[in-house]
PAZAPA-4460 file (N, C-alpha, C; in steps of 0.05 Angstrom, whole numbers, plus 32768, in hexadecimal, padded with zeros to 4 digits):
% residues 200
    n_x    n_y    n_z   ca_x   ca_y   ca_z    c_x    c_y    c_z   seq   type   mol
   8011   7FE8   8000   8000   8000   8000   8012   8019   8000     1      M     A
   800B   802C   7FEF   8019   8045   7FF0   800E   8056   8006     2      N     A
   801E   8069   8010   8015   807A   8026   7FFD   808B   801C     3      K     A
   7FE7   808B   802A   7FCF   809A   8022   7FD5   80B8   8022     4      P     A
   7FC6   80C6   8011   7FC8   80E4   8011   7FC1   80EF   802D     5      N     A
   7FD1   8101   8036   7FCC   810F   804F   7FD3   80FE   8068     6      G     A
   7FE1   80E7   8064   7FE7   80D6   807B   7FF7   80E4   8090     7      Y     A
   800C   80F3   8088   801E   8100   809B   8010   8116   80AB     8      D     A
   7FFC   8122   809F   7FED   8138   80AC   7FD7   812E   80BE     9      E     A
   7FCD   8115   80B9   7FB7   810A   80C8   7FBF   8106   80E5    10      A     A
   7FAC   810B   80F7   7FB1   8107   8114   7FA4   80ED   811D    11      K     A
   7FB3   80DD   812B   7FA8   80C4   8136   7F97   80CA   814F    12      A     A
   7F83   80B9   8153   7F72   80BC   816B   7F83   80B4   8183    13      S     A
   7F80   80C4   8198   7F8F   80BF   81B1   7F80   80AA   81C1    14      G     A
   7F8D   809E   81D4   7F80   808C   81E6   7F6D   809A   81F8    15      G     A
   7F58   808D   8200   7F43   8099   8211   7F41   8089   822A    16      Y     A
   7F45   8097   8241   7F42   808A   825A   7F25   808C   8264    17      A     A
   7F18   8076   8268   7EFC   8077   8271   7EFC   8081   828E    18      A     A
   7EE5   808D   8296   7EE3   8096   82B2   7EE5   807E   82C5    19      P     A
   7EF6   8080   82D9   7EF8   806B   82ED   7EDF   8069   82FD    20      E     A
   7ED8   8050   8305   7EC0   804B   8314   7EC2   8057   8330    21      L     A
   7EAB   805F   833B   7EAB   806B   8355   7EA6   8089   8355    22      G     A
   7EAC   8095   836C   7EA7   80B2   836F   7EBC   80C4   8362    23      G     A
   7EB3   80DA   8358   7EC5   80EE   834C   7EBD   810A   8355    24      H     A
   7ED1   811B   8358   7ECD   8138   835D   7ECA   8145   8341    25      Y     A
   7EB4   8153   833D   7EAE   815E   8323   7EA8   817C   8325    26      C     A
   7EAA   8189   830E   7EA1   81A4   830A   7E8E   81A5   82F3    27      K     A
   7E7A   81B5   82F5   7E66   81B7   82E0   7E6F   81CA   82CA    28      I     A
   7E6F   81C0   82B2   7E78   81D0   829B   7E60   81E0   8290    29      I     A
   7E49   81D4   828F   7E31   81E1   8283   7E18   81D2   828B    30      Q     A
   7E03   81E1   828F   7DE8   81D6   8293   7DD6   81E3   827E    31      V     A
   7DC6   81D3   8270   7DB4   81DE   825C   7D97   81D4   8263    32      S     A
   7D84   81E6   8260   7D68   81DE   8261   7D5F   81D6   8246    33      E     A
   7D52   81BF   8244   7D4A   81B5   8229   7D31   81A3   822D    34      T     A
   7D29   8196   8217   7D12   8185   8218   7D1A   8169   820F    35      K     A
   7D0C   8155   8219   7D10   813A   820F   7D03   8137   81F4    36      T     A
   7D07   8121   81E7   7CFA   811D   81CC   7CDC   811D   81CE    37      K     A
   7CD1   8118   81E6   7CB4   8118   81E9   7CAA   8132   81F5    38      T     A
   7CBC   8147   81F7   7CB3   8161   81FF   7CB4   8166   821D    39      G     A
   7CC0   8154   822C   7CC1   8158   8249   7CDA   8169   8251    40      K     A
   7CD7   8178   8266   7CEE   8189   826F   7D05   8178   827A    41      D     A
   7D1D   817F   8272   7D35   8172   827C   7D4C   8186   827D    42      Q     A
   7D61   817F   828C   7D79   818E   828A   7D8F   817B   8281    43      I     A
   7DA3   8186   8274   7DBB   8177   826B   7DD3   8183   827A    44      V     A
   7DE1   8172   8289   7DF8   817A   8299   7E11   8170   828B    45      V     A
   7E24   8182   8285   7E3E   817A   827C   7E52   8180   8292    46      L     A
   7E63   816D   8298   7E76   8171   82AE   7E91   8165   82A7    47      L     A
   7EA4   816C   82B8   7EBF   8161   82B5   7ECA   815B   82D1    48      D     A
   7EDE   814B   82D2   7EEB   8145   82EC   7EFB   815D   82F5    49      F     A
   7EF7   8164   830E   7F04   817C   8319   7F22   8178   831D    50      D     A
   7F30   818E   8322   7F4D   818E   8324   7F58   817C   833A    51      Q     A
   7F48   8178   834F   7F51   8166   8365   7F47   8149   8362    52      N     A
   7F3C   8143   834A   7F34   8127   8345   7F4A   8118   8338    53      D     A
   7F4A   80FD   833B   7F5F   80EC   8331   7F60   80EB   8312    54      R     A
   7F4A   80F4   8305   7F4A   80F5   82E8   7F43   8112   82DE    55      Q     A
   7F4F   8125   82EB   7F49   8141   82E6   7F4A   8148   82C8    56      A     A
   7F35   8156   82BE   7F35   8160   82A3   7F31   814B   828D    57      G     A
   7F29   8133   8294   7F27   811D   8281   7F16   8124   8269    58      L     A
   7EFE   812F   826E   7EEB   8134   8258   7EF3   814C   8247    59      F     A
   7EFF   8161   8253   7F09   8177   8244   7F1F   816F   8231    60      A     A
   7F30   815D   823B   7F46   8153   822A   7F3B   8144   8212    61      E     A
   7F28   8133   8217   7F1C   8123   8202   7F0E   8136   81ED    62      S     A
   7F00   814A   81F7   7EF3   815D   81E6   7F08   816C   81D5    63      Y     A
   7F1D   8176   81E2   7F31   8185   81D3   7F40   8175   81BF    64      N     A
   7F43   815A   81C4   7F51   8149   81B2   7F40   813F   819B    65      N     A
   7F26   8145   819C   7F14   813C   8187   7F1B   814C   816D    66      D     A
   7F21   813E   8158   7F2B   814A   8140   7F15   8153   812D    67      Q     A
   7EFC   814E   8134   7EE6   8157   8123   7EE4   8175   8123    68      R     A
   7ED7   8181   810F   7ED3   819E   810F   7EC3   81A6   8128    69      P     A
   7EC8   81BF   8131   7EBD   81C8   814B   7E9F   81C5   814C    70      K     A
   7E91   81CA   8136   7E73   81C8   8137   7E6A   81AB   8137    71      D     A
   7E7C   8198   8134   7E75   817C   8136   7E7E   816F   8150    72      E     A
   7E8E   817D   8160   7E97   8172   8179   7E81   816F   818D    73      K     A
   7E83   815B   819E   7E70   8157   81B3   7E7E   8151   81CD    74      K     A
   7E73   815A   81E3   7E7E   8154   81FD   7E7B   8136   8201    75      W     A
   7E90   8129   820D   7E8E   810C   8211   7E75   8103   821F    76      P     A
   7E6A   80ED   8215   7E51   80E2   8220   7E54   80DC   823E    77      F     A
   7E6B   80D2   8247   7E6F   80CB   8263   7E70   80E3   8275    78      A     A
   7E73   80FB   826A   7E73   8114   827A   7E59   8123   8276    79      G     A
   7E44   8116   826E   7E2A   8122   8269   7E14   8113   8278    80      S     A
   7E01   8122   8281   7DEA   8115   828F   7DD0   8124   8288    81      K     A
   7DBC   8115   827F   7DA2   8120   8279   7D90   811A   8291    82      W     A
   7D82   812F   829B   7D72   812C   82B3   7D56   8137   82AE    83      I     A
   7D42   8126   82B1   7D26   812F   82AF   7D20   8141   82C7    84      M     A
   7D12   8157   82C2   7D0B   8169   82D8   7CF3   815F   82E8    85      V     A
   7CDF   8154   82DA   7CC7   814A   82E8   7CC8   812C   82E9    86      N     A
   7CB9   8122   82FD   7CB7   8105   8300   7CAB   80F8   82E7    87      D     A
   7CB7   80E2   82DE   7CAE   80D6   82C5   7C91   80CD   82C6    88      Y     A
   7C88   80C3   82DD   7C6D   80B9   82DF   7C59   80CE   82E8    89      Q     A
   7C62   80E3   82F5   7C50   80F7   82FF   7C5E   8112   82FB    90      D     A
   7C56   8120   82E5   7C63   8139   82DE   7C5D   8150   82F1    91      E     A
   7C4B   814C   8304   7C46   8160   8318   7C5B   8160   832E    92      S     A
   7C6D   814C   832D   7C81   814A   8342   7C9D   814D   8335    93      K     A
   7CB0   8155   8346   7CCC   8158   833D   7CD9   813D   833D    94      T     A
   7CEA   8137   8329   7CF7   811D   8329   7D0C   811C   833E    95      S     A
   7D11   8104   8348   7D24   80FF   835D   7D41   8106   8353    96      R     A
   7D47   80FF   833A   7D61   8105   832F   7D67   8123   832D    97      N     A
   7D53   8133   8326   7D56   8150   8324   7D5B   815B   8340    98      F     A
   7D4B   8153   8353   7D4E   815D   836F   7D69   8155   837A    99      K     A
   7D72   813C   8374   7D8C   8133   837E   7DA2   8145   8372   100      T     A
   7DA2   814A   8358   7DB6   815B   834B   7DB7   8176   8358   101      F     A
   7DA0   8183   835B   7D9F   819E   8367   7DA9   819E   8384   102      C     A
   7DA0   818A   8393   7DA9   8189   83B0   7DC7   8185   83B2   103      T     A
   7DD2   8174   83A0   7DEF   816F   83A1   7DFF   8188   8399   104      C     A
   7DF5   8197   8386   7E02   81B0   837F   7E02   81C3   8397   105      V     A
   7DEB   81C6   83A4   7DE9   81D8   83BB   7DFB   81D0   83D2   106      E     A
   7DFC   81B6   83D8   7E0D   81AC   83EE   7E2A   81AF   83E8   107      K     A
   7E32   81AA   83CF   7E4E   81AA   83C7   7E59   81C6   83C5   108      S     A
   7E48   81DA   83C2   7E52   81F6   83BE   7E48   8209   83D3   109      N     A
   7E3A   81FF   83E8   7E2E   8210   83FC   7E1E   8227   83EE   110      N     A
   7E0C   821E   83DC   7DFF   8231   83CA   7DE2   822B   83C9   111      Y     A
   7DD2   8240   83C6   7DB5   823D   83C3   7DAE   8242   83A6   112      D     A
   7DA2   822F   8398   7D9B   8233   837C   7D87   8249   8379   113      I     A
   7D8B   825A   8366   7D79   8271   8360   7D65   8267   834B   114      K     A
   7D4C   826B   8350   7D37   8261   833E   7D2B   8278   832E   115      W     A
   7D22   8271   8316   7D15   8285   8304   7D29   8292   82F1   116      G     A
   7D1E   82A0   82DE   7D2F   82AE   82CB   7D38   829D   82B4   117      G     A
   7D41   82AA   829E   7D49   829C   8286   7D66   8291   8288   118      N     A
   7D75   829A   829C   7D91   8292   829F   7D95   827E   82B5   119      D     A
   7D7F   8270   82BD   7D81   825D   82D3   7D98   824A   82D1   120      W     A
   7D9C   823E   82B9   7DB0   8229   82B6   7DCD   8233   82B9   121      A     A
   7DD1   824D   82B3   7DEC   8258   82B4   7DF9   8258   82CF   122      K     A
   7DE8   8258   82E4   7DF3   8259   82FF   7E03   8240   8307   123      Q     A
   7E00   822A   82F8   7E0E   8212   82FF   7E2B   8210   82F4   124      F     A
   7E31   8220   82E1   7E4C   821F   82D5   7E62   8223   82EA   125      K     A
   7E74   8210   82EB   7E8B   8212   82FD   7E85   8207   8319   126      G     A
   7E6C   81FF   831F   7E66   81F5   8339   7E71   81D9   833C   127      K     A
   7E77   81D2   8355   7E82   81B7   835C   7E6B   81A4   8361   128      K     A
   7E70   818A   835C   7E5C   8175   8362   7E6B   815A   8363   129      I     A
   7E60   8148   8372   7E6B   812D   8372   7E5B   811B   835F   130      G     A
   7E69   8109   8352   7E5C   80F7   833E   7E67   80DB   8343   131      V     A
   7E55   80C7   8342   7E5D   80AB   8345   7E59   809D   832B   132      V     A
   7E6E   8090   8322   7E6E   8081   8308   7E6B   8063   830E   133      Y     A
   7E5C   8056   82FD   7E5A   8039   82FE   7E58   802D   82E2   134      G     A
   7E5B   8013   82E0   7E59   8006   82C6   7E3B   8004   82BE   135      E     A
   7E36   8009   82A5   7E1B   8007   829B   7E1C   7FFB   827F   136      E     A
   7E0A   7FE8   827A   7E0A   7FDA   8261   7DFC   7FEA   824C   137      E     A
   7E08   7FEC   8234   7DFB   7FF9   821D   7DFC   7FE7   8205   138      S     A
   7DEC   7FEE   81F1   7DEB   7FDE   81D9   7DEF   7FF0   81C1   139      E     A
   7DFF   7FE6   81AE   7E04   7FF5   8195   7E09   7FE1   817F   140      Y     A
   7DFB   7FE4   8169   7DFD   7FD2   8152   7DFB   7FB5   8159   141      N     A
   7DE8   7FAF   816B   7DE3   7F93   8172   7DF6   7F87   8186   142      G     A
   7E09   7F96   8190   7E1C   7F8C   81A4   7E19   7F9C   81BD   143      K     A
   7E1D   7F8E   81D3   7E1C   7F9C   81ED   7E38   7FA0   81F8   144      T     A
   7E3B   7FB4   8208   7E55   7FBA   8215   7E50   7FC9   822F   145      Y     A
   7E64   7FC7   8241   7E62   7FD6   825A   7E73   7FEF   8258   146      M     A
   7E69   8004   8263   7E79   801D   8264   7E73   802C   827E   147      R     A
   7E87   803C   8285   7E85   804C   829D   7E73   8065   8298   148      S     A
   7E5E   8067   82A7   7E4B   807D   82A4   7E43   8089   82BF   149      Q     A
   7E39   80A2   82BE   7E2F   80AF   82D6   7E18   809F   82E1   150      I     A
   7E19   8096   82FA   7E03   8087   8306   7DF3   8099   8318   151      R     A
   7E01   80AA   8327   7DF2   80BD   8338   7E04   80D4   8342   152      Y     A
   7DF8   80EA   834B   7E06   8100   8356   7E07   80FE   8374   153      F     A
   7E1B   810B   8380   7E1D   810C   839D   7E2B   8127   83A4   154      C     A
   7E2C   812D   83BD   7E3B   8145   83C5   7E59   8140   83C3   155      S     A
   7E69   8154   83C1   7E86   8150   83C0   7E90   8143   83DA   156      T     A
   7E83   8147   83F0   7E8B   813B   840A   7E87   811C   8409   157      E     A
   7E75   8113   83F9   7E6F   80F6   83F8   7E80   80E7   83E4   158      A     A
   7E90   80F5   83D4   7E9F   80E8   83BF   7EB3   80D3   83CA   159      V     A
   7EC1   80DA   83DF   7ED7   80C9   83E9   7ECC   80AE   83F2   160      A     A
   7EB3   80AD   83FC   7EA8   8094   8407   7E94   8087   83F4   161      N     A
   7E92   8092   83DB   7E7E   8087   83C8   7E86   806B   83C0   162      A     A
   7E73   8059   83C0   7E78   803D   83B8   7E71   803A   839A   163      K     A
   7E80   8028   838D   7E7B   8022   8371   7E60   8014   836E   164      I     A
   7E4E   801E   835E   7E33   8011   835B   7E36   7FF6   834D   165      P     A
   7E23   7FE5   8352   7E22   7FCB   8344   7E1E   7FD1   8326   166      N     A
   7E28   7FC1   8314   7E24   7FC5   82F8   7E06   7FC5   82F1   167      P     A
   7DFF   7FD6   82DE   7DE4   7FD8   82D5   7DE2   7FCC   82B9   168      K     A
   7DD0   7FB8   82B6   7DCD   7FAA   829D   7DB4   7FB2   828E   169      Y     A
   7DB3   7FAF   8274   7D9C   7FB6   8264   7D84   7FA5   826D   170      L     A
   7D89   7F8B   8273   7D74   7F7A   827E   7D80   7F6B   8295   171      T     A
   7D71   7F67   82AA   7D7B   7F5A   82C2   7D7A   7F3C   82C0   172      S     A
   7D6F   7F31   82AA   7D6C   7F14   82A8   7D86   7F05   82A1   173      S     A
   7D99   7F13   8296   7DB1   7F06   828D   7DCA   7F14   8299   174      S     A
   7DDB   7F04   82A5   7DF4   7F10   82AF   7E0C   7F07   829F   175      T     A
   7E08   7EF4   828D   7E1D   7EEC   827B   7E15   7EF1   825E   176      T     A
   7E21   7F04   8252   7E1B   7F0B   8236   7E34   7F14   8228   177      R     A
   7E34   7F12   820E   7E4B   7F1A   81FE   7E4C   7F39   81FF   178      E     A
   7E63   7F43   8207   7E67   7F60   8208   7E7F   7F68   81F8   179      T     A
   7E7F   7F80   81EF   7E96   7F8B   81E1   7E9D   7FA6   81ED   180      T     A
   7EB6   7FAD   81EF   7EBE   7FC6   81FB   7EB4   7FDD   81E9   181      A     A
   7EAC   7FF3   81F6   7EA4   800B   81E7   7EBD   8017   81DC   182      A     A
   7EBA   8024   81C4   7ED0   8032   81B8   7ED3   804C   81C7   183      S     A
   7EE9   804F   81D6   7EEC   8065   81E8   7EEF   8080   81DB   184      G     A
   7EFA   8082   81C2   7EFF   809C   81B6   7EEA   80A2   81A1   185      D     A
   7ED5   8092   819E   7EC0   8097   818B   7EA7   809F   8199   186      D     A
   7EA3   80B9   819C   7E8C   80C3   81AC   7E72   80C0   819D   187      F     A
   7E72   80B6   8184   7E59   80B3   8175   7E4D   8097   817A   188      M     A
   7E5B   8086   8188   7E50   806B   818D   7E3D   806C   81A5   189      N     A
   7E26   8078   81A0   7E12   807C   81B4   7DFB   8069   81AE   190      I     A
   7DF1   805A   81C2   7DDC   8047   81BD   7DC3   8055   81B2   191      P     A
   7DB4   8046   81A1   7D9B   8051   8196   7D89   8058   81AE   192      D     A
   7D7B   806F   81AB   7D68   8077   81BF   7D74   808A   81D3   193      G     A
   7D8F   808C   81D4   7D9C   809F   81E7   7D9A   80BB   81DB   194      A     A
   7D96   80CE   81ED   7D96   80EA   81E4   7DB1   80F1   81D9   195      E     A
   7DB3   8102   81C5   7DCD   8109   81B9   7DDA   811D   81CC   196      E     A
   7DF5   811C   81CC   7E04   812F   81DD   7E00   814C   81D4   197      E     A
   7E02   815E   81E7   7DFF   817A   81E0   7E1B   8185   81D9   198      I     A
   7E1E   8193   81C3   7E38   819F   81BD   7E42   81B1   81D3   199      P     A
   7E5B   81B0   81D8   7E67   81C1   81EE   7E69   81DE   81E4   200      F     A
***
């Protein structure tokens, strides 16, 4: 084979370190108010590991190393969390996940969330929060694989003692199944039905 055109100028994909399981000290990069595909209120939280975390800046590094044009870049899936505002079964109630996120922000920053106004989401930028990662099974192109994903939020005080959650499977009926590792540097390998990442 002859050397392809542009070979010397092409950049190779760098290795991607998956988030380690367990608790992490994080900072919030961005919060956006948006809607689910069915029109329900939700927020999208983008975060990164804080400077005092064992994997500090992991997602920013991955984002910056992404060689796609800027308008095609996406914040890494593992550093993103979609949270329904209202309870899924009773929209007159606040969802437990939303209340947990807000409470953890308040506890971690000694801060009272300000309600109302069009800029509500901007107040979260730069705030600290604890996040616990666990293994979760996903499916893509007919194959399943385990990857490290956000399982829940906690206060920064609780990070040090956070326990690794049990693995979460697509179905609980089978514990032995063929799995394949997720491609760490390909952020487009998102299972069908997952909400698409929000551009940073």
